[in-house]
N, C-alpha and C positions, 0 to 999 in steps of 0.2 A: 504494500500500499504506499502511496506517495502522499506526503502531507500537502493539503491544498494551500496555495499562497494567496495572499490578499494584498492589493495595492496599499502602500503606506504613504502618509504624509510625514512630517518630521517625527511624528509619534508612531512608534511601531505598534500595530494593532495586535490584540490578543487573538491567537489562533483558537478555534473552538476546542475546548479542553477535551471533550470526549472523542473527537476525531484524532487529536494528538496522541491520546493514549495508545491508539493502534498504529501509530506511524513508526517506521523503522529508521527514517532519516534522522541524522544528528545535526543540530544546528550549532556551529561553533560560537562560543561566547568570548573567545579570545580577541583581544584588540591587535590591530596591525603593529602598534608600537609596543615595546616591552613594558608590561605593567609593573608598577610599584604597588604590590598588593599586600595589604595588612589589615588585620581585624581592628575593631574599635579599641582605642587605647584609653589611658587615663584622661579625664576631663573631656571625654567624647561620649556621645549618646545617640540613640535612635529611638524616636517615640512615634506612636500612632495616635491620632486624635480623630474624634468623631466628626462627621459632616456638620457644618453650620448652615442650616437652611435646607429646604426641600430639594433643591436642584444641585446642591453641592456634593462633593465626594469626600470621603475620609482622606486624611493627609498623613503621609510618612515624612518625618523631619529628622535630618541628621545635624548634630552639632559637632563640628570637627575642628581640630587644631590647624591653624594655617601653616604651621611648619612642616606638616606632612606633604605639602605640595612643592617643596623644594624651591621656594621663593617665587613660584609662578602662581598667582591667585587664579583660580579657575573662573571662567565666565559662564560655563555651562556644565551639565552633568547628565548622566543617564542611569536610571534605576532599572535593574534587570532581575527578574525572579527566575531561578533556574534549578534544575536537578542535574548534577554533573555538568555536562555541556549542552543539555537541552533547554532552550529558552522557552518558558511558558508565557511570559508577559514582559513588556518593557515600555518605559515612558520617559520622556525628557524631564529633567529636574530644573527647578528655579534655584539660582545660587546667589547668595549675598555674602560679601566679605566685610567684616567689621573688626578692625584691630587684629588680634591674633586668633580670631575664630572665623570659621566659614559655616554658614547655615545653608543647607540644601534641602528643598522640599519637593514632594511629588504628590499630585492628586491620586488617590487610590480608588480607581473605578471598581464597580462590583466584580468585573472580570479579574482585576488585579487581586482583590481580596480572595477570590476563589483560588487563584494561583498560589497565593501564600499558604493555603491550607494543604497543598500537596507537595509543594517544592521543598527542597532540602536547604537551599541557601538563597541569599539575595546579594547583589553587588551594586554598589554606587560607584560609578566610574566618572573620572574627571580628567579632561586634558590638562596636564600640569606643565607642559613645555614642549618643545619641538620633538624631543626624543623620549618623552615620559608620559605615562597615563597613570594617575593615582587611582587605585581601586580600594574601596573599603568593603570588606567581606562581612556578612552578617548571617549567622546560622538561623534556621527556622525557630529555634527556641528563644531567640532574642526578640522576635516580633510577634509570632502567633499568639502567645499568652496575652499580649496587650489587646487582642481583638475580643477578649472576653467581655469587655465593657462597650463594645461597638457592634451593634447588630447590623447585618446587611440591610440595604435600603428596603423600605416597605415594598412588597410585591415581587422582590427578586428571589427566585428559586436558585439556591447555590448550585454552581457548576452548569447552569443552564444559560448560555451566552450566545444565542444564535446571531450570526452575522447578517447585517442588512446592507446589501450592495447598493451603492448610490446609483440612481438612474442617470443615463447619459445626458449631457447638455443638449438642449434643443437648438438647432441651427438658426441663423438669422432668416428673416422672412424672404430675403432676396438671395438665399444661398443657391449655388449651382446644383444641378441634378446629382452630380457625383457626391456632393456633401450630404444631400438629402438621403441618397441611397446608403451612404455610410452610416448615417444616423439610424435609418430603418434597421440595418443589420445589427447595430449596437443595442437598440432598444428591444429588438426581438430576442437577442441573446440574453439581455438582462431580464426580460420577462420569463424566459425559461429557467434562469437561475432562481428567480423568486418562486416559481412554481415548485421547483425542487426543494427549496428551503421550507416552503409551507407544507409540503408532503412529508418532510422529515421531523417536523417540530414535535409531534407526539412521541415519536421513538426517542428523540434526543432527551425529552423531559423524563422519560422512564429511565434512561441510562443515567441521567444526572441524579435522580432519586436513588438509584442503586449505589452509586459511588458515595453519595451522602450517608446512606445507611451503613455501608462498610466502614467508613471512617468514624462514624458515630459509635458503632459497636466496638471498634478498636480503641476508643478513647482518644482519637486524634483531633477532635474538634474542641475549641476553647470555651464553648458556652455551657451554661447551667442546664440541668434537665428540663426545666420549664421553658427555657429559650429554645432548646433543641426541639421540643415538641411543637412550638410555634413555627419553627423553620421547616419541620417535616410536613406540616399541614399545608404549606405553600404549594407543594407538588400536587395537591388534590384540586387546586383551583385552575380554571382555564387560563392558559398562558396569555397574558396581555399582548404578547408579541403577535399572536395569531391574528387578532383584529387589526392591529397596527399595520402588519405586513400586507394584509388583504386590502386595506384602504390605500396604502402606498401603491400597490400594484394596480388597483383600479384607477386611481387618479393619474398615474403615469401613462397607462394605456389610453385614457381619455385625452390627455394632453397631446400624445403622439398622434392619435387619429385626427384630432382637430387641426394639428399643424399640417399634416399631409394633405388633408382636404383643402385647407386654405392655400397651401403652396400650389396645389394642382389648379385651383380656381384662378390663381394669378399667373401661372406659367404654362400649364398644360393645355390651355384653351387656344394657344397660338397654333397656327398652321404648322404641322410637322413636329410639334413638340411631344416629348414623351412623358407620360404621367407616372408619378411615383406611386407605389403600392405598399400597403402595410398589412400583411396577412398574419394577424395574431392567431395562434391556434386556439381551439376551444379548450376550456378547462377540462382536465381529466377527473 
């Protein structure tokens, strides 16, 4: 089985956890530059704080000594959750240097919190100079117990993180036929991907519940029995993603069909012009 890849912005997207469990590919976490890797030292710490507001994420914050960076104050960082060399989740960090300390923080999305529950280690990496990357290693035991006071966001079923592919951009109204046809190909491919995602949601939810149950039984989850009972109950609810994905697919189809109709009305009515077609398949 080959792991599916997803396009990324500066932020590396979380790969669906349950697919990744079956993957044989290994993703290297090593930096091109030789890393200066060390665990947290004296006067250094990592803390996890709860979300502040309905739309916010929990936050992981590192307080580090500036002297670990060899005189090169970092301007950016990357937080990576991994087991050996397999990367489960990664996200850019915000870095601030004040005097002899560096503070680096990263928003912990639900998918990132899920990854912490199964990964063995985390690494905060910072470019520290032309030939050096400073890496701070943190074992699972230093972070996961802190989640005991931080419940996953309301409605989130642990380990259930279906990907929502972004629909392709609609061309300009006066785009040439080649561009319109390229958009038609892109949007029909996107539509097929969404149909595949919708078809697999129920199965993925069951697999997520199974993994949750296994870790709960093994005592690998940080929450109290009453909290675990609440989290387990979330798997019995209809996934909110189902309705959201269906609505996105429906609105994108309608937008694409309206665009092609309007483009044809403006261009294909000319003598000898070729009309664009958009053959969305019927739902299975």
